[in-house]
PDB file of all heavy atoms in Angstrom:
ATOM      1  N   MET A   1     -89.702 135.063  47.226  1.00  0.00           N
ATOM      2  CA  MET A   1     -88.733 136.022  46.750  1.00  0.00           C
ATOM      3  C   MET A   1     -89.337 137.426  46.836  1.00  0.00           C
ATOM      4  O   MET A   1     -90.440 137.658  46.394  1.00  0.00           O
ATOM      5  CB  MET A   1     -88.352 135.678  45.312  1.00  0.00           C
ATOM      6  CG  MET A   1     -87.252 136.534  44.774  1.00  0.00           C
ATOM      7  SD  MET A   1     -86.775 136.092  43.087  1.00  0.00           S
ATOM      8  CE  MET A   1     -85.826 134.623  43.397  1.00  0.00           C
ATOM      9  N   LYS A   2     -88.563 138.361  47.398  1.00  0.00           N
ATOM     10  CA  LYS A   2     -89.040 139.731  47.487  1.00  0.00           C
ATOM     11  C   LYS A   2     -88.965 140.409  46.126  1.00  0.00           C
ATOM     12  O   LYS A   2     -88.057 140.131  45.340  1.00  0.00           O
ATOM     13  CB  LYS A   2     -88.203 140.514  48.497  1.00  0.00           C
ATOM     14  CG  LYS A   2     -88.452 140.118  49.903  1.00  0.00           C
ATOM     15  CD  LYS A   2     -87.712 141.039  50.847  1.00  0.00           C
ATOM     16  CE  LYS A   2     -88.042 140.673  52.268  1.00  0.00           C
ATOM     17  NZ  LYS A   2     -87.406 141.571  53.220  1.00  0.00           N
ATOM     18  N   LYS A   3     -89.898 141.313  45.891  1.00  0.00           N
ATOM     19  CA  LYS A   3     -89.926 141.976  44.592  1.00  0.00           C
ATOM     20  C   LYS A   3     -88.692 142.827  44.343  1.00  0.00           C
ATOM     21  O   LYS A   3     -88.310 143.040  43.196  1.00  0.00           O
ATOM     22  CB  LYS A   3     -91.185 142.822  44.469  1.00  0.00           C
ATOM     23  CG  LYS A   3     -92.413 141.990  44.285  1.00  0.00           C
ATOM     24  CD  LYS A   3     -93.598 142.818  43.879  1.00  0.00           C
ATOM     25  CE  LYS A   3     -94.753 141.886  43.538  1.00  0.00           C
ATOM     26  NZ  LYS A   3     -95.869 142.622  42.970  1.00  0.00           N
ATOM     27  N   THR A   4     -88.064 143.309  45.394  1.00  0.00           N
ATOM     28  CA  THR A   4     -86.867 144.132  45.214  1.00  0.00           C
ATOM     29  C   THR A   4     -85.665 143.305  44.778  1.00  0.00           C
ATOM     30  O   THR A   4     -84.709 143.843  44.230  1.00  0.00           O
ATOM     31  CB  THR A   4     -86.508 144.880  46.505  1.00  0.00           C
ATOM     32  OG1 THR A   4     -86.366 143.945  47.561  1.00  0.00           O
ATOM     33  CG2 THR A   4     -87.587 145.879  46.858  1.00  0.00           C
ATOM     34  N   ASN A   5     -85.711 141.997  44.998  1.00  0.00           N
ATOM     35  CA  ASN A   5     -84.582 141.137  44.667  1.00  0.00           C
ATOM     36  C   ASN A   5     -84.793 140.311  43.401  1.00  0.00           C
ATOM     37  O   ASN A   5     -84.072 139.363  43.158  1.00  0.00           O
ATOM     38  CB  ASN A   5     -84.307 140.184  45.832  1.00  0.00           C
ATOM     39  CG  ASN A   5     -83.837 140.928  47.057  1.00  0.00           C
ATOM     40  OD1 ASN A   5     -83.210 141.988  46.940  1.00  0.00           O
ATOM     41  ND2 ASN A   5     -84.155 140.415  48.210  1.00  0.00           N
ATOM     42  N   LEU A   6     -85.760 140.682  42.595  1.00  0.00           N
ATOM     43  CA  LEU A   6     -86.023 139.919  41.386  1.00  0.00           C
ATOM     44  C   LEU A   6     -84.924 140.169  40.354  1.00  0.00           C
ATOM     45  O   LEU A   6     -84.421 141.288  40.239  1.00  0.00           O
ATOM     46  CB  LEU A   6     -87.379 140.320  40.802  1.00  0.00           C
ATOM     47  CG  LEU A   6     -88.588 139.946  41.644  1.00  0.00           C
ATOM     48  CD1 LEU A   6     -89.844 140.536  41.033  1.00  0.00           C
ATOM     49  CD2 LEU A   6     -88.730 138.449  41.788  1.00  0.00           C
ATOM     50  N   PRO A   7     -84.578 139.156  39.586  1.00  0.00           N
ATOM     51  CA  PRO A   7     -83.544 139.342  38.569  1.00  0.00           C
ATOM     52  C   PRO A   7     -84.015 140.264  37.446  1.00  0.00           C
ATOM     53  O   PRO A   7     -85.209 140.359  37.178  1.00  0.00           O
ATOM     54  CB  PRO A   7     -83.306 137.929  38.049  1.00  0.00           C
ATOM     55  CG  PRO A   7     -84.366 137.087  38.577  1.00  0.00           C
ATOM     56  CD  PRO A   7     -85.059 137.792  39.663  1.00  0.00           C
ATOM     57  N   GLN A   8     -83.057 140.900  36.811  1.00  0.00           N
ATOM     58  CA  GLN A   8     -83.374 141.802  35.708  1.00  0.00           C
ATOM     59  C   GLN A   8     -82.536 141.445  34.489  1.00  0.00           C
ATOM     60  O   GLN A   8     -81.474 140.859  34.604  1.00  0.00           O
ATOM     61  CB  GLN A   8     -83.066 143.248  36.081  1.00  0.00           C
ATOM     62  CG  GLN A   8     -84.018 143.832  37.066  1.00  0.00           C
ATOM     63  CD  GLN A   8     -83.805 145.333  37.202  1.00  0.00           C
ATOM     64  OE1 GLN A   8     -82.749 145.860  36.870  1.00  0.00           O
ATOM     65  NE2 GLN A   8     -84.813 146.014  37.702  1.00  0.00           N
ATOM     66  N   LYS A   9     -83.054 141.845  33.325  1.00  0.00           N
ATOM     67  CA  LYS A   9     -82.331 141.702  32.066  1.00  0.00           C
ATOM     68  C   LYS A   9     -82.539 142.980  31.275  1.00  0.00           C
ATOM     69  O   LYS A   9     -83.435 143.755  31.564  1.00  0.00           O
ATOM     70  CB  LYS A   9     -82.882 140.523  31.253  1.00  0.00           C
ATOM     71  CG  LYS A   9     -82.508 139.170  31.763  1.00  0.00           C
ATOM     72  CD  LYS A   9     -82.982 138.116  30.799  1.00  0.00           C
ATOM     73  CE  LYS A   9     -82.525 136.749  31.245  1.00  0.00           C
ATOM     74  NZ  LYS A   9     -82.957 135.711  30.299  1.00  0.00           N
ATOM     75  N   ILE A  10     -81.727 143.144  30.223  1.00  0.00           N
ATOM     76  CA  ILE A  10     -81.882 144.276  29.319  1.00  0.00           C
ATOM     77  C   ILE A  10     -82.517 143.759  28.032  1.00  0.00           C
ATOM     78  O   ILE A  10     -82.033 142.788  27.446  1.00  0.00           O
ATOM     79  CB  ILE A  10     -80.516 144.919  28.992  1.00  0.00           C
ATOM     80  CG1 ILE A  10     -79.803 145.323  30.281  1.00  0.00           C
ATOM     81  CG2 ILE A  10     -80.688 146.115  28.055  1.00  0.00           C
ATOM     82  CD1 ILE A  10     -80.481 146.415  31.058  1.00  0.00           C
ATOM     83  N   CYS A  11     -83.568 144.416  27.615  1.00  0.00           N
ATOM     84  CA  CYS A  11     -84.267 144.010  26.392  1.00  0.00           C
ATOM     85  C   CYS A  11     -83.345 144.203  25.186  1.00  0.00           C
ATOM     86  O   CYS A  11     -82.684 145.238  25.060  1.00  0.00           O
ATOM     87  CB  CYS A  11     -85.536 144.835  26.240  1.00  0.00           C
ATOM     88  SG  CYS A  11     -86.450 144.441  24.752  1.00  0.00           S
ATOM     89  N   VAL A  12     -83.331 143.239  24.286  1.00  0.00           N
ATOM     90  CA  VAL A  12     -82.465 143.276  23.116  1.00  0.00           C
ATOM     91  C   VAL A  12     -82.903 144.364  22.139  1.00  0.00           C
ATOM     92  O   VAL A  12     -82.080 144.967  21.457  1.00  0.00           O
ATOM     93  CB  VAL A  12     -82.482 141.896  22.420  1.00  0.00           C
ATOM     94  CG1 VAL A  12     -81.677 141.906  21.157  1.00  0.00           C
ATOM     95  CG2 VAL A  12     -82.013 140.816  23.356  1.00  0.00           C
ATOM     96  N   VAL A  13     -84.191 144.660  22.094  1.00  0.00           N
ATOM     97  CA  VAL A  13     -84.733 145.624  21.130  1.00  0.00           C
ATOM     98  C   VAL A  13     -84.694 147.049  21.667  1.00  0.00           C
ATOM     99  O   VAL A  13     -84.141 147.945  21.035  1.00  0.00           O
ATOM    100  CB  VAL A  13     -86.175 145.232  20.745  1.00  0.00           C
ATOM    101  CG1 VAL A  13     -86.802 146.294  19.852  1.00  0.00           C
ATOM    102  CG2 VAL A  13     -86.194 143.873  20.064  1.00  0.00           C
ATOM    103  N   CYS A  14     -85.266 147.288  22.831  1.00  0.00           N
ATOM    104  CA  CYS A  14     -85.409 148.663  23.321  1.00  0.00           C
ATOM    105  C   CYS A  14     -84.301 149.065  24.304  1.00  0.00           C
ATOM    106  O   CYS A  14     -84.241 150.222  24.711  1.00  0.00           O
ATOM    107  CB  CYS A  14     -86.770 148.854  23.968  1.00  0.00           C
ATOM    108  SG  CYS A  14     -87.030 147.905  25.475  1.00  0.00           S
ATOM    109  N   ASP A  15     -83.430 148.150  24.696  1.00  0.00           N
ATOM    110  CA  ASP A  15     -82.312 148.423  25.618  1.00  0.00           C
ATOM    111  C   ASP A  15     -82.753 148.936  26.987  1.00  0.00           C
ATOM    112  O   ASP A  15     -82.013 149.641  27.648  1.00  0.00           O
ATOM    113  CB  ASP A  15     -81.319 149.409  25.008  1.00  0.00           C
ATOM    114  CG  ASP A  15     -80.553 148.780  23.883  1.00  0.00           C
ATOM    115  OD1 ASP A  15     -80.353 147.558  23.913  1.00  0.00           O
ATOM    116  OD2 ASP A  15     -80.162 149.519  22.966  1.00  0.00           O
ATOM    117  N   ARG A  16     -83.952 148.594  27.392  1.00  0.00           N
ATOM    118  CA  ARG A  16     -84.433 148.983  28.720  1.00  0.00           C
ATOM    119  C   ARG A  16     -84.430 147.765  29.627  1.00  0.00           C
ATOM    120  O   ARG A  16     -84.648 146.636  29.172  1.00  0.00           O
ATOM    121  CB  ARG A  16     -85.859 149.516  28.641  1.00  0.00           C
ATOM    122  CG  ARG A  16     -85.973 150.802  27.890  1.00  0.00           C
ATOM    123  CD  ARG A  16     -87.375 151.310  28.004  1.00  0.00           C
ATOM    124  NE  ARG A  16     -87.587 152.385  27.039  1.00  0.00           N
ATOM    125  CZ  ARG A  16     -88.751 152.681  26.503  1.00  0.00           C
ATOM    126  NH1 ARG A  16     -89.826 152.008  26.812  1.00  0.00           N
ATOM    127  NH2 ARG A  16     -88.863 153.675  25.655  1.00  0.00           N
ATOM    128  N   PRO A  17     -84.198 147.987  30.911  1.00  0.00           N
ATOM    129  CA  PRO A  17     -84.236 146.859  31.850  1.00  0.00           C
ATOM    130  C   PRO A  17     -85.658 146.384  32.099  1.00  0.00           C
ATOM    131  O   PRO A  17     -86.589 147.188  32.107  1.00  0.00           O
ATOM    132  CB  PRO A  17     -83.634 147.448  33.123  1.00  0.00           C
ATOM    133  CG  PRO A  17     -83.793 148.904  33.004  1.00  0.00           C
ATOM    134  CD  PRO A  17     -83.839 149.245  31.555  1.00  0.00           C
ATOM    135  N   PHE A  18     -85.820 145.089  32.254  1.00  0.00           N
ATOM    136  CA  PHE A  18     -87.113 144.537  32.647  1.00  0.00           C
ATOM    137  C   PHE A  18     -86.879 143.491  33.718  1.00  0.00           C
ATOM    138  O   PHE A  18     -85.805 142.922  33.841  1.00  0.00           O
ATOM    139  CB  PHE A  18     -87.891 143.963  31.458  1.00  0.00           C
ATOM    140  CG  PHE A  18     -87.227 142.831  30.732  1.00  0.00           C
ATOM    141  CD1 PHE A  18     -87.572 141.515  31.012  1.00  0.00           C
ATOM    142  CD2 PHE A  18     -86.272 143.080  29.769  1.00  0.00           C
ATOM    143  CE1 PHE A  18     -86.973 140.472  30.337  1.00  0.00           C
ATOM    144  CE2 PHE A  18     -85.666 142.038  29.083  1.00  0.00           C
ATOM    145  CZ  PHE A  18     -86.015 140.730  29.371  1.00  0.00           C
ATOM    146  N   THR A  19     -87.889 143.282  34.506  1.00  0.00           N
ATOM    147  CA  THR A  19     -87.787 142.442  35.691  1.00  0.00           C
ATOM    148  C   THR A  19     -88.494 141.114  35.482  1.00  0.00           C
ATOM    149  O   THR A  19     -89.460 141.029  34.742  1.00  0.00           O
ATOM    150  CB  THR A  19     -88.421 143.178  36.888  1.00  0.00           C
ATOM    151  OG1 THR A  19     -87.879 144.477  36.963  1.00  0.00           O
ATOM    152  CG2 THR A  19     -88.160 142.447  38.179  1.00  0.00           C
ATOM    153  N   TRP A  20     -87.988 140.124  36.170  1.00  0.00           N
ATOM    154  CA  TRP A  20     -88.549 138.781  36.156  1.00  0.00           C
ATOM    155  C   TRP A  20     -90.054 138.811  36.444  1.00  0.00           C
ATOM    156  O   TRP A  20     -90.505 139.573  37.291  1.00  0.00           O
ATOM    157  CB  TRP A  20     -87.837 137.961  37.225  1.00  0.00           C
ATOM    158  CG  TRP A  20     -88.249 136.530  37.310  1.00  0.00           C
ATOM    159  CD1 TRP A  20     -87.691 135.497  36.640  1.00  0.00           C
ATOM    160  CD2 TRP A  20     -89.275 135.967  38.143  1.00  0.00           C
ATOM    161  NE1 TRP A  20     -88.313 134.331  37.000  1.00  0.00           N
ATOM    162  CE2 TRP A  20     -89.294 134.596  37.910  1.00  0.00           C
ATOM    163  CE3 TRP A  20     -90.192 136.518  39.056  1.00  0.00           C
ATOM    164  CZ2 TRP A  20     -90.178 133.752  38.558  1.00  0.00           C
ATOM    165  CZ3 TRP A  20     -91.078 135.678  39.698  1.00  0.00           C
ATOM    166  CH2 TRP A  20     -91.064 134.310  39.445  1.00  0.00           C
ATOM    167  N   ARG A  21     -90.793 137.989  35.718  1.00  0.00           N
ATOM    168  CA  ARG A  21     -92.229 137.859  35.972  1.00  0.00           C
ATOM    169  C   ARG A  21     -92.576 136.402  36.178  1.00  0.00           C
ATOM    170  O   ARG A  21     -91.889 135.505  35.675  1.00  0.00           O
ATOM    171  CB  ARG A  21     -93.043 138.380  34.784  1.00  0.00           C
ATOM    172  CG  ARG A  21     -92.873 139.855  34.560  1.00  0.00           C
ATOM    173  CD  ARG A  21     -93.765 140.303  33.444  1.00  0.00           C
ATOM    174  NE  ARG A  21     -93.412 141.647  33.041  1.00  0.00           N
ATOM    175  CZ  ARG A  21     -93.805 142.203  31.912  1.00  0.00           C
ATOM    176  NH1 ARG A  21     -94.555 141.531  31.074  1.00  0.00           N
ATOM    177  NH2 ARG A  21     -93.448 143.418  31.630  1.00  0.00           N
ATOM    178  N   LYS A  22     -93.650 136.207  36.890  1.00  0.00           N
ATOM    179  CA  LYS A  22     -94.095 134.846  37.211  1.00  0.00           C
ATOM    180  C   LYS A  22     -94.294 134.007  35.938  1.00  0.00           C
ATOM    181  O   LYS A  22     -93.965 132.829  35.904  1.00  0.00           O
ATOM    182  CB  LYS A  22     -95.394 134.921  38.020  1.00  0.00           C
ATOM    183  CG  LYS A  22     -95.978 133.598  38.402  1.00  0.00           C
ATOM    184  CD  LYS A  22     -95.181 132.932  39.480  1.00  0.00           C
ATOM    185  CE  LYS A  22     -95.869 131.649  39.920  1.00  0.00           C
ATOM    186  NZ  LYS A  22     -95.057 130.888  40.841  1.00  0.00           N
ATOM    187  N   LYS A  23     -94.814 134.622  34.882  1.00  0.00           N
ATOM    188  CA  LYS A  23     -95.085 133.869  33.648  1.00  0.00           C
ATOM    189  C   LYS A  23     -93.807 133.372  32.971  1.00  0.00           C
ATOM    190  O   LYS A  23     -93.850 132.491  32.124  1.00  0.00           O
ATOM    191  CB  LYS A  23     -95.925 134.698  32.684  1.00  0.00           C
ATOM    192  CG  LYS A  23     -95.213 135.869  32.066  1.00  0.00           C
ATOM    193  CD  LYS A  23     -96.124 136.573  31.082  1.00  0.00           C
ATOM    194  CE  LYS A  23     -95.395 137.670  30.365  1.00  0.00           C
ATOM    195  NZ  LYS A  23     -96.256 138.325  29.378  1.00  0.00           N
ATOM    196  N   TRP A  24     -92.652 133.960  33.343  1.00  0.00           N
ATOM    197  CA  TRP A  24     -91.370 133.533  32.768  1.00  0.00           C
ATOM    198  C   TRP A  24     -90.630 132.578  33.692  1.00  0.00           C
ATOM    199  O   TRP A  24     -89.455 132.296  33.482  1.00  0.00           O
ATOM    200  CB  TRP A  24     -90.486 134.741  32.498  1.00  0.00           C
ATOM    201  CG  TRP A  24     -91.010 135.648  31.433  1.00  0.00           C
ATOM    202  CD1 TRP A  24     -91.731 135.286  30.318  1.00  0.00           C
ATOM    203  CD2 TRP A  24     -90.842 137.069  31.354  1.00  0.00           C
ATOM    204  NE1 TRP A  24     -92.016 136.392  29.562  1.00  0.00           N
ATOM    205  CE2 TRP A  24     -91.480 137.497  30.171  1.00  0.00           C
ATOM    206  CE3 TRP A  24     -90.209 138.000  32.162  1.00  0.00           C
ATOM    207  CZ2 TRP A  24     -91.506 138.833  29.794  1.00  0.00           C
ATOM    208  CZ3 TRP A  24     -90.229 139.332  31.777  1.00  0.00           C
ATOM    209  CH2 TRP A  24     -90.870 139.736  30.609  1.00  0.00           C
ATOM    210  N   GLU A  25     -91.286 132.084  34.697  1.00  0.00           N
ATOM    211  CA  GLU A  25     -90.660 131.243  35.717  1.00  0.00           C
ATOM    212  C   GLU A  25     -89.911 130.054  35.111  1.00  0.00           C
ATOM    213  O   GLU A  25     -88.807 129.740  35.510  1.00  0.00           O
ATOM    214  CB  GLU A  25     -91.739 130.758  36.680  1.00  0.00           C
ATOM    215  CG  GLU A  25     -91.220 130.010  37.868  1.00  0.00           C
ATOM    216  CD  GLU A  25     -92.343 129.719  38.863  1.00  0.00           C
ATOM    217  OE1 GLU A  25     -93.488 129.540  38.430  1.00  0.00           O
ATOM    218  OE2 GLU A  25     -92.047 129.689  40.064  1.00  0.00           O
ATOM    219  N   LYS A  26     -90.504 129.394  34.118  1.00  0.00           N
ATOM    220  CA  LYS A  26     -89.917 128.166  33.568  1.00  0.00           C
ATOM    221  C   LYS A  26     -88.913 128.408  32.451  1.00  0.00           C
ATOM    222  O   LYS A  26     -88.139 127.532  32.112  1.00  0.00           O
ATOM    223  CB  LYS A  26     -91.033 127.248  33.065  1.00  0.00           C
ATOM    224  CG  LYS A  26     -91.889 126.734  34.192  1.00  0.00           C
ATOM    225  CD  LYS A  26     -92.984 125.821  33.696  1.00  0.00           C
ATOM    226  CE  LYS A  26     -93.820 125.374  34.882  1.00  0.00           C
ATOM    227  NZ  LYS A  26     -94.970 124.576  34.460  1.00  0.00           N
ATOM    228  N   ASN A  27     -88.949 129.600  31.821  1.00  0.00           N
ATOM    229  CA  ASN A  27     -88.031 129.827  30.706  1.00  0.00           C
ATOM    230  C   ASN A  27     -87.303 131.169  30.797  1.00  0.00           C
ATOM    231  O   ASN A  27     -87.003 131.781  29.780  1.00  0.00           O
ATOM    232  CB  ASN A  27     -88.782 129.711  29.376  1.00  0.00           C
ATOM    233  CG  ASN A  27     -89.827 130.799  29.209  1.00  0.00           C
ATOM    234  OD1 ASN A  27     -90.215 131.444  30.168  1.00  0.00           O
ATOM    235  ND2 ASN A  27     -90.275 130.997  27.999  1.00  0.00           N
ATOM    236  N   TRP A  28     -87.000 131.605  31.997  1.00  0.00           N
ATOM    237  CA  TRP A  28     -86.320 132.888  32.201  1.00  0.00           C
ATOM    238  C   TRP A  28     -85.014 132.981  31.429  1.00  0.00           C
ATOM    239  O   TRP A  28     -84.648 134.022  30.910  1.00  0.00           O
ATOM    240  CB  TRP A  28     -86.109 133.125  33.701  1.00  0.00           C
ATOM    241  CG  TRP A  28     -85.324 134.353  34.021  1.00  0.00           C
ATOM    242  CD1 TRP A  28     -84.127 134.404  34.658  1.00  0.00           C
ATOM    243  CD2 TRP A  28     -85.677 135.722  33.746  1.00  0.00           C
ATOM    244  NE1 TRP A  28     -83.732 135.715  34.796  1.00  0.00           N
ATOM    245  CE2 TRP A  28     -84.652 136.530  34.245  1.00  0.00           C
ATOM    246  CE3 TRP A  28     -86.766 136.318  33.116  1.00  0.00           C
ATOM    247  CZ2 TRP A  28     -84.671 137.919  34.134  1.00  0.00           C
ATOM    248  CZ3 TRP A  28     -86.784 137.705  33.005  1.00  0.00           C
ATOM    249  CH2 TRP A  28     -85.753 138.483  33.515  1.00  0.00           C
ATOM    250  N   GLU A  29     -84.293 131.885  31.317  1.00  0.00           N
ATOM    251  CA  GLU A  29     -83.007 131.893  30.612  1.00  0.00           C
ATOM    252  C   GLU A  29     -83.180 132.223  29.123  1.00  0.00           C
ATOM    253  O   GLU A  29     -82.289 132.774  28.501  1.00  0.00           O
ATOM    254  CB  GLU A  29     -82.330 130.524  30.733  1.00  0.00           C
ATOM    255  CG  GLU A  29     -82.007 130.123  32.161  1.00  0.00           C
ATOM    256  CD  GLU A  29     -81.022 131.083  32.820  1.00  0.00           C
ATOM    257  OE1 GLU A  29     -80.076 131.496  32.140  1.00  0.00           O
ATOM    258  OE2 GLU A  29     -81.215 131.414  33.991  1.00  0.00           O
ATOM    259  N   GLU A  30     -84.334 131.914  28.575  1.00  0.00           N
ATOM    260  CA  GLU A  30     -84.574 132.120  27.145  1.00  0.00           C
ATOM    261  C   GLU A  30     -85.240 133.456  26.833  1.00  0.00           C
ATOM    262  O   GLU A  30     -85.345 133.830  25.671  1.00  0.00           O
ATOM    263  CB  GLU A  30     -85.456 130.986  26.609  1.00  0.00           C
ATOM    264  CG  GLU A  30     -84.821 129.631  26.788  1.00  0.00           C
ATOM    265  CD  GLU A  30     -85.831 128.506  26.654  1.00  0.00           C
ATOM    266  OE1 GLU A  30     -86.946 128.770  26.192  1.00  0.00           O
ATOM    267  OE2 GLU A  30     -85.487 127.384  27.036  1.00  0.00           O
ATOM    268  N   VAL A  31     -85.706 134.166  27.845  1.00  0.00           N
ATOM    269  CA  VAL A  31     -86.406 135.428  27.632  1.00  0.00           C
ATOM    270  C   VAL A  31     -85.423 136.505  27.175  1.00  0.00           C
ATOM    271  O   VAL A  31     -84.395 136.721  27.802  1.00  0.00           O
ATOM    272  CB  VAL A  31     -87.114 135.875  28.929  1.00  0.00           C
ATOM    273  CG1 VAL A  31     -87.745 137.248  28.750  1.00  0.00           C
ATOM    274  CG2 VAL A  31     -88.166 134.868  29.340  1.00  0.00           C
ATOM    275  N   LYS A  32     -85.735 137.158  26.052  1.00  0.00           N
ATOM    276  CA  LYS A  32     -84.860 138.200  25.518  1.00  0.00           C
ATOM    277  C   LYS A  32     -85.566 139.538  25.391  1.00  0.00           C
ATOM    278  O   LYS A  32     -84.927 140.569  25.298  1.00  0.00           O
ATOM    279  CB  LYS A  32     -84.371 137.803  24.118  1.00  0.00           C
ATOM    280  CG  LYS A  32     -83.498 136.589  24.080  1.00  0.00           C
ATOM    281  CD  LYS A  32     -83.107 136.274  22.672  1.00  0.00           C
ATOM    282  CE  LYS A  32     -82.294 135.002  22.620  1.00  0.00           C
ATOM    283  NZ  LYS A  32     -82.025 134.607  21.238  1.00  0.00           N
ATOM    284  N   TYR A  33     -86.883 139.509  25.328  1.00  0.00           N
ATOM    285  CA  TYR A  33     -87.640 140.723  25.042  1.00  0.00           C
ATOM    286  C   TYR A  33     -88.545 141.080  26.216  1.00  0.00           C
ATOM    287  O   TYR A  33     -89.128 140.213  26.846  1.00  0.00           O
ATOM    288  CB  TYR A  33     -88.483 140.522  23.782  1.00  0.00           C
ATOM    289  CG  TYR A  33     -87.689 139.949  22.641  1.00  0.00           C
ATOM    290  CD1 TYR A  33     -87.798 138.609  22.290  1.00  0.00           C
ATOM    291  CD2 TYR A  33     -86.797 140.748  21.939  1.00  0.00           C
ATOM    292  CE1 TYR A  33     -87.051 138.083  21.253  1.00  0.00           C
ATOM    293  CE2 TYR A  33     -86.044 140.240  20.897  1.00  0.00           C
ATOM    294  CZ  TYR A  33     -86.178 138.896  20.564  1.00  0.00           C
ATOM    295  OH  TYR A  33     -85.422 138.386  19.552  1.00  0.00           O
ATOM    296  N   CYS A  34     -88.697 142.376  26.459  1.00  0.00           N
ATOM    297  CA  CYS A  34     -89.484 142.824  27.597  1.00  0.00           C
ATOM    298  C   CYS A  34     -90.977 142.751  27.343  1.00  0.00           C
ATOM    299  O   CYS A  34     -91.770 142.681  28.268  1.00  0.00           O
ATOM    300  CB  CYS A  34     -89.097 144.239  27.977  1.00  0.00           C
ATOM    301  SG  CYS A  34     -89.475 145.466  26.709  1.00  0.00           S
ATOM    302  N   SER A  35     -91.376 142.767  26.084  1.00  0.00           N
ATOM    303  CA  SER A  35     -92.806 142.809  25.783  1.00  0.00           C
ATOM    304  C   SER A  35     -93.087 142.126  24.459  1.00  0.00           C
ATOM    305  O   SER A  35     -92.180 141.855  23.664  1.00  0.00           O
ATOM    306  CB  SER A  35     -93.277 144.249  25.718  1.00  0.00           C
ATOM    307  OG  SER A  35     -92.639 144.910  24.647  1.00  0.00           O
ATOM    308  N   GLU A  36     -94.361 141.902  24.227  1.00  0.00           N
ATOM    309  CA  GLU A  36     -94.787 141.321  22.951  1.00  0.00           C
ATOM    310  C   GLU A  36     -94.449 142.276  21.800  1.00  0.00           C
ATOM    311  O   GLU A  36     -94.059 141.852  20.724  1.00  0.00           O
ATOM    312  CB  GLU A  36     -96.297 141.041  23.012  1.00  0.00           C
ATOM    313  CG  GLU A  36     -96.846 140.343  21.801  1.00  0.00           C
ATOM    314  CD  GLU A  36     -96.289 138.940  21.626  1.00  0.00           C
ATOM    315  OE1 GLU A  36     -95.942 138.303  22.627  1.00  0.00           O
ATOM    316  OE2 GLU A  36     -96.193 138.490  20.466  1.00  0.00           O
ATOM    317  N   ARG A  37     -94.597 143.558  22.050  1.00  0.00           N
ATOM    318  CA  ARG A  37     -94.272 144.559  21.027  1.00  0.00           C
ATOM    319  C   ARG A  37     -92.806 144.470  20.609  1.00  0.00           C
ATOM    320  O   ARG A  37     -92.490 144.483  19.420  1.00  0.00           O
ATOM    321  CB  ARG A  37     -94.591 145.944  21.569  1.00  0.00           C
ATOM    322  CG  ARG A  37     -94.340 147.040  20.584  1.00  0.00           C
ATOM    323  CD  ARG A  37     -94.696 148.362  21.180  1.00  0.00           C
ATOM    324  NE  ARG A  37     -94.372 149.425  20.251  1.00  0.00           N
ATOM    325  CZ  ARG A  37     -94.398 150.704  20.547  1.00  0.00           C
ATOM    326  NH1 ARG A  37     -94.743 151.088  21.754  1.00  0.00           N
ATOM    327  NH2 ARG A  37     -94.098 151.601  19.666  1.00  0.00           N
ATOM    328  N   CYS A  38     -91.898 144.351  21.559  1.00  0.00           N
ATOM    329  CA  CYS A  38     -90.475 144.220  21.245  1.00  0.00           C
ATOM    330  C   CYS A  38     -90.191 142.905  20.534  1.00  0.00           C
ATOM    331  O   CYS A  38     -89.388 142.851  19.612  1.00  0.00           O
ATOM    332  CB  CYS A  38     -89.647 144.318  22.515  1.00  0.00           C
ATOM    333  SG  CYS A  38     -89.424 146.010  23.074  1.00  0.00           S
ATOM    334  N   ARG A  39     -90.849 141.850  20.952  1.00  0.00           N
ATOM    335  CA  ARG A  39     -90.638 140.550  20.314  1.00  0.00           C
ATOM    336  C   ARG A  39     -91.032 140.601  18.836  1.00  0.00           C
ATOM    337  O   ARG A  39     -90.357 140.061  17.979  1.00  0.00           O
ATOM    338  CB  ARG A  39     -91.442 139.462  21.026  1.00  0.00           C
ATOM    339  CG  ARG A  39     -91.035 138.050  20.639  1.00  0.00           C
ATOM    340  CD  ARG A  39     -91.837 137.005  21.340  1.00  0.00           C
ATOM    341  NE  ARG A  39     -93.231 137.004  20.944  1.00  0.00           N
ATOM    342  CZ  ARG A  39     -93.703 136.433  19.818  1.00  0.00           C
ATOM    343  NH1 ARG A  39     -92.884 135.825  19.008  1.00  0.00           N
ATOM    344  NH2 ARG A  39     -94.969 136.496  19.526  1.00  0.00           N
ATOM    345  N   ARG A  40     -92.116 141.300  18.530  1.00  0.00           N
ATOM    346  CA  ARG A  40     -92.576 141.417  17.143  1.00  0.00           C
ATOM    347  C   ARG A  40     -91.669 142.325  16.328  1.00  0.00           C
ATOM    348  O   ARG A  40     -91.531 142.160  15.125  1.00  0.00           O
ATOM    349  CB  ARG A  40     -94.009 141.948  17.099  1.00  0.00           C
ATOM    350  CG  ARG A  40     -95.015 140.850  17.293  1.00  0.00           C
ATOM    351  CD  ARG A  40     -96.421 141.344  17.045  1.00  0.00           C
ATOM    352  NE  ARG A  40     -97.071 141.517  18.340  1.00  0.00           N
ATOM    353  CZ  ARG A  40     -97.645 142.640  18.751  1.00  0.00           C
ATOM    354  NH1 ARG A  40     -97.703 143.681  17.970  1.00  0.00           N
ATOM    355  NH2 ARG A  40     -98.188 142.702  19.933  1.00  0.00           N
ATOM    356  N   ASN A  41     -91.026 143.304  16.977  1.00  0.00           N
ATOM    357  CA  ASN A  41     -90.192 144.285  16.269  1.00  0.00           C
ATOM    358  C   ASN A  41     -88.714 143.932  16.311  1.00  0.00           C
ATOM    359  O   ASN A  41     -87.879 144.803  16.106  1.00  0.00           O
ATOM    360  CB  ASN A  41     -90.404 145.675  16.869  1.00  0.00           C
ATOM    361  CG  ASN A  41     -91.786 146.186  16.591  1.00  0.00           C
ATOM    362  OD1 ASN A  41     -92.380 145.888  15.560  1.00  0.00           O
ATOM    363  ND2 ASN A  41     -92.325 146.943  17.514  1.00  0.00           N
ATOM    364  N   LYS A  42     -88.388 142.704  16.590  1.00  0.00           N
ATOM    365  CA  LYS A  42     -86.978 142.328  16.685  1.00  0.00           C
ATOM    366  C   LYS A  42     -86.266 142.569  15.361  1.00  0.00           C
ATOM    367  O   LYS A  42     -86.810 142.364  14.294  1.00  0.00           O
ATOM    368  CB  LYS A  42     -86.820 140.892  17.147  1.00  0.00           C
ATOM    369  CG  LYS A  42     -87.522 139.870  16.294  1.00  0.00           C
ATOM    370  CD  LYS A  42     -87.446 138.518  16.951  1.00  0.00           C
ATOM    371  CE  LYS A  42     -88.430 137.559  16.290  1.00  0.00           C
ATOM    372  NZ  LYS A  42     -88.529 136.304  16.965  1.00  0.00           N
ATOM    373  N   THR A  43     -85.037 143.006  15.473  1.00  0.00           N
ATOM    374  CA  THR A  43     -84.286 143.322  14.259  1.00  0.00           C
ATOM    375  C   THR A  43     -83.036 142.511  14.165  1.00  0.00           C
ATOM    376  O   THR A  43     -82.487 142.061  15.100  1.00  0.00           O
ATOM    377  CB  THR A  43     -83.904 144.812  14.214  1.00  0.00           C
ATOM    378  OG1 THR A  43     -83.237 145.149  15.420  1.00  0.00           O
ATOM    379  CG2 THR A  43     -85.126 145.652  14.017  1.00  0.00           C
TER     380      THR A  43
END
């Protein structure tokens, strides 16, 4: 997969777009936060 065609989502906390990463390969559907910092600060 080319990097330009990677799927994107909007972070629930910071409302910024983030791109698919290899570490999320198995649970991309469940990913809601762009970073550990956002995950800890969820409201």
